[in-house]
N, C-alpha and C positions, 0 to 999 in steps of 0.2 A: 783604506782596506775594504774589501768586500765584506758586507755585514754577515755573511754566512760563515766566514772564517772563524776558527776557534781561537780564543785568547785564553791561555791556561789560567786556571784559578789555583794559584799556589803562592805562598808568602815569599816570593823572590824579592831581593833588594830593589830599591827604586832605579838603580842604573841598569837593571837587566830587563830585557824585552824578550817576548816569545810569542809565537803564534803557530797555528796549524791551518794550512789552506784546505779548501774543499775542492769540488769540481768546478765551482762557480768563479766567474771573473776573468775568463780568458777568451781566446779566439779560435781554439781548435774546434773541430767539427766531427760528427760521426761518433765512433766509439771513444774518441779522445775528448769529447765535449765536457768542459770548455777550457778549464785551466790545467791542461796537461803540461807538467814540467819535466817529463822524461824525454831525453833525446835519443833513447835506445829502443823505443817500442814501436816504431814504424810511422809515427806522426810526421806531418810536414815540417821540415826543419825551420822554415820561416815562422810557422805558428808557434813552435816551442820557443824560439828566440824572442818572439813578441810576448809570450806568456812570462818568460823569465824576466824580461824588461819591466813588465807590469809589476811583478813581484818586487823587483829591486826598487822601483819608484815608490811602491806603497810602504816599504819599510825604511828606506833612506840609507841603507847600507848594502854591501855586496853579499848576496848569498853564495856560499862556496859549495858547489856540488861535487860529490864524489863519484867514483866508479865503485859501486857496492858489489862485493863478491861473497857475501855470506860468511865472512871471517870475523876476526877479532882485533884486526890492526886498527890503532888509533892515530889518525894524522894530527900533528901539532901545527896549528895555523898561526905561527908567530914569526917575527923577524922577516927574513928573506922568503920563508915559505908562504907568508901571507900574500905575496904578490904572484905566486905561481898560478897557472891556469887551472880551470876545473879539471876533474877527471883522475885525481889521485885514487889509486886502488886501496880503499880502506872502508870499514863499516862503521867508523866513528871518527869524530874530529873534536878538537878542543882548542880554545884560544884564551888568552888573558888580555888580548888586544881589543881595542874598539874598532868599529867600522867594518867588521866581518860577521856574518851570520853563519854559525855552524848549522848545516842543512842536511837533513835526511829525507830521501824520497821513499815512498812506500805505496803499496796497493794491496795490502793484507798484512805484511809484517808489521811489527810494533815499533813505532818511533819513541824514543826515550830522550828527554831533554834534562840537562843537569845545570845546576849552579851551586855556589856555596853561599852561606848566610851573609858573608861580607861582600859578595858581588865581585870577587877578584877574578874568577874564571867561570867560563861556560863550556858546555859540551853537548853533543848530540850523538846518539847511537841508533844503529839499525838492528833490531832484534827479532829476526825471524827465528824459527826454532833452532836452526843450525848455529846461528851466531850466539843465540842465548845459551845453548848447550856448550858452545865453545868458549864462553867466558867474556863476551864482548862488554857486558855490563860491568863486570868486575874490573876489566882492563880500563874502561872509561872512568869509573869512580876512582880508580887508583891514580889517575892524573891530578887529582886534587890534593894540594898540600894540606888543606884543612883536615881536621879530624872527620872521620866518616859521619859522625853525628851532626856535623855542620854542613853536610851536603844534602841538597834537595833534589828530587827527581819528579818528573811529570810524564806519565804515560799517555800517549796519543791513541787515536783510533786504530784498530786492527781487526783481523778476522776474529769473530767472537767464539765463545765456548760451545755455542750450539751449532757452529758451522765448520770448525776446524777439525776435520777428520784426519787422523794419522795412523801409521802402522805401529805394531807392538814394539818395533825396534826403536821408535822415537821415545815411547814411554820408558823402555828399558834404559836408554841412554841417560835420561834425566834421573831415573831412580838410582842408577849406579853412582851418580854424583851426590844425590841426597835422597834418602828413602822417603822423606816426607813429600817429595814431588808426586808420589802416587796419588795424593789427594786432589791434584790438579787434572786428573784424567777420569773420564766416565766412559762406560762401554757405549759404542756407537751401534746403530742398527746393523751395519754390515759386520759379518763374522770376522773376528780377529782385528777389528779396527777400534780405535778410541777417539773420543772427543777431547781435545786438549785446550786448556784454559791458559793462553799465552800471558795475559796480564797477571794471573795469579802466580804463574811460574817466574815471571819477571820480579814480582814483589818478593817472592822467596829468595831469589838470587841476590836482590839488593839488600834485603835484610841480613842475609848471611855475610854480606860485604860491609855491614855496619851502617847502611843507609836506611834509616827508619822513616824519614820524612818523604813519603811517596804519595803523589796526588794523581788525579786524572782517572783514566780508564779503570773501571771496577768490574768489567766483564759484562755489564748490562747491555741490553739490546741497542741502545742508542749509540754505543761506541762501535758497533760491529760494521765493518766495511761491506761485508757480503749482504747484510740485511738492510742497508740504506743506499740503494742504487742511485737515487737522485742527488745524494750528498757526497758519496765517496767512490773512488775508483776501487775495483777489486779484480785482480788477476784470477783468483779462484772462481769467481762468479762468471766472468766474461771471457776468460781465455786471452783475448787481446784487450789491453787496458791501458789507460793513461796512468800517471803517477801524481799524487799530491805530496805535500812536503810539510815537515815540522822543522821550525827554525828557532834558534835562541842566539841573542847577541847582547853586547854591552853598549849602552847608549853613550 
């Protein structure tokens, strides 16, 4: 694996592996330099294919890529479904099988990886604000037969709380679900705008779902996709951007 890729620091069982790629380690050029894994962003298809092959070779299992639509559908990658091609329309996926990596692509949205303390199941979710407000994390956590207290979650890099400016309607939607969400928003310089803390909102939603063991992104600057252009892709920063990925699988 490329030394710049992130290996989650969380107490996952020994049979569970996880990582989060960065921009490094691929063949794409220009705005997509270098490990762009998104096949829908205008990059050369041959470069994307080469990058995905490099990722698969690095982890030794098949990364399953979704067609992410900012919803809350959870694809179950087991049995016959495990051999289906990439591109299922869903914003989360889960499996109890080995040999498949639940994979989420991002370039500002929050990737969240899951497992249980026994290592029976893994899952990954794509939590932009729409998916987060729509319950994608609760839907993903609900796929675990284990008690919520035995589920672990890791939050990957995303747009940080100093950069994520949203309208008042976004703040209102989260507050309608849980009044305490108001504490995850700060006034922005632009009139009528707010700065949203995605990792903090995710932690609130996970905690409400009974998932207390949450690791990774704490909202500090090092996790911000916008503020670290040499390390992370960012659609909000660049307009045209590649995608990096967070993955979890059973060895």
